[in-house]
Phi, psi and omega in degrees: 000326178293326183289321182296321184294309177310313185298312177301322177296318180295326179291322181299316179295321178298310182301315177302318176303317185296322177289318181298319181291320177302314182299315187297331174270356187295321180289337172290320177299322181294305174311314180297318176300317179288323173300316182293343176249027184295332173298317181293319172303313175301325182289316175305311177303319178291324180297313180296317178304326180288335183267005180285337177296331177293315176297317176300320178287336187269325190246332183282117174219167169285149183231114171249140193225131177242135177247139181249133178268152180287152179293152175290326188262044181291334178299322187260307190287319182291329180297325181277335191274331182295319174300323178291323178288338183282346183263357180283116177297330184287355180267142184295132177098332177072192182300321182291327178291319178282339182295330180291342181272347181294329171300335182254016186283004177249015183232176182290327184298324187288325177301316186293313181301318181293309180301319183294317174297323188282319180292339173265011187274155176295337175295311186286330179289321178292321172303315184289327176296313177294320188290323184253008183047052178291347180285344184288130181258331181246175177282162184303316176303310178295327175295328177286320174301312175304319182290324179280325189258332182228071186297338183280349177262019181298318183293331178289321183294320185245124184278179181278149179302324180297318180292323171305315175298315179300318176295322176299319175295325182294331188248014176234141183223126179244118185238137182245112177285115184294329185279310184270337181088359180286129178256128180249133176242119181242125180237123176266153183187149172288337174256125186296318186285322170305314181295314179297317179296321183292316176301313179294327184284338174299328181289314180303315179289333175296307178308316187291319173301307180305321178288327182286323187257009178301137181222076175250178182286329178290327168298310178296325177295317180293328172297320184290316180285331179294315173304311175297323179299320179288327179290318181291330172298318178298316179296322182292316178297323189284318175301314178297329177289314177297320176295319178293318180293325178290320177299321180293321181288326189257347186061030175253095190269312178215081189304337182284315175290327177294315180300312180299314177300319187295318179291318181293326175293314181297323179293314180300315182293331185287316176300310180300323180298314184293320178300315179307311181299317180295322183293319177298317171302320181292325179284325178297333174285336186259318185248165171280173183294329179280004183285149187289331183281327174294318181292323176297317180300323184296309184299322181293310181298321179297321182293322186290321182295322180291319178297317186292319179292326175299314182293323188275330181266339178082205185293132172075023183290324183264117185284130181079005173290134181291320180247080176296156185286123189286329194264165180295155181277172181293328180290330181273341188295319183304309186299312180299321183299321177300310178301304180312310180302320173298315178288327175294316183292319181294319174304313183295319186301307185298318180294320172301308183294326176298322179288320180296320184290327181292319177298310184299323181301311183291319177298318180290325171302314171301315183293320181295322173292337176284321186271350182280130173284124176236146185282117177270127189276117175279315176224112180280151183289134178247175184289111181295144177254347182230150175263157180221134359286160181299138178306320180294333178286324179297312181296322176293323175293320183288321175297310175308318177300321180290321175302304179304315177295323174299317180298311186296322182290320179296316179295324177287329172294313182298324179291321181298316184286344174279335179290138172294150185297336185260009176296131181302332178291310178294327183287327179297306182297330175291318179297320180295315181297314180300313181297318177296319180291319181297320182296310179300314179301319182302302178308317180297319183289324171300318175301310183300313182300308179298317174301322177298318184286324175300316185280350181273000000 
């Protein structure tokens, strides 16, 4: 018994040594196997390298980045802005998403989170899609040809807005630095100019949305003053129109001045009339009634009396006169002056109110601009010069992927050949392969059969 146990112990030690020696030389066998199949591995590498242009076209793009600083008036402006944004249906996250930001609305952190939410909102995305026509799938020239010749294919030419928004999200990245509050907007695109313009347009759309939904005291005051300004402008136009119509109808432009001028004119004519009558009396004592000088004096007195009656009697004072006096008479001016003064006073009141409201409106606009948080551009997007990832990196990764796939394929093939034909693993994989192939062949035969039936 002792001898058998010693023999078994020695055999076990020999088996362990053999296994250890085999393991030490296993990597040599693997390297030898791969080296013997180096042409095959090189073929895999060349095939993968040949496919890299597609991945370069698909993934390599220019990237333009714009950096935004948080607003200085985050204490006042953002506190009033967050509740307004939570009521806007086009903003991502809705009221529940932005409600959590209200607690942080007095710090730099909230401004970055707020900017991120607004930039990712549907309102901004739709504006970007419309601004750059991201729903277009073909060039304008080809699209015009399709519209003329294939009107039914318009829906294919122009994609859905939801797909355009998804594509925009895929090539846009918004990052918020929690410590500094700086927000970075990066846009990828195959066109360097388009990527730069889209990155800068994000800032424009961000400021537009912030201005539209701003709900501050200055904004409410501006809206109220603007409403009162429109009302007062309408009243001012009406008062001026009433005064103009009254002045045109009565010929009373300034009754106070008109009355003074009328009285002075009547006094002057009265004086000239008295003088003319005195001269007539003197001429009648010297000349007969048929004398030319006496007749001229009578005619002169008649003209002065007629002019005096026009001033005292006003319009139509002289019956049958061709040129009646167009202006109001001295006795009508006081009554007209009262009405004219009322209309003029009302017009001046509305004019004064309109001027005051205009000044207050401008002040409210300036105050609203101060309280509205705007994104200050730290680094504007410039024309990118390099694409990322670099094409040589894609080619290198593609070549390495081909080498790895070739090595793995050779090792799997070698492992497959080492299995016995009755090995359960080999039987299972063989049955799966044969079953899949039969199913594919059956489907292909069915497709060919139905194609033949349709064409027959």
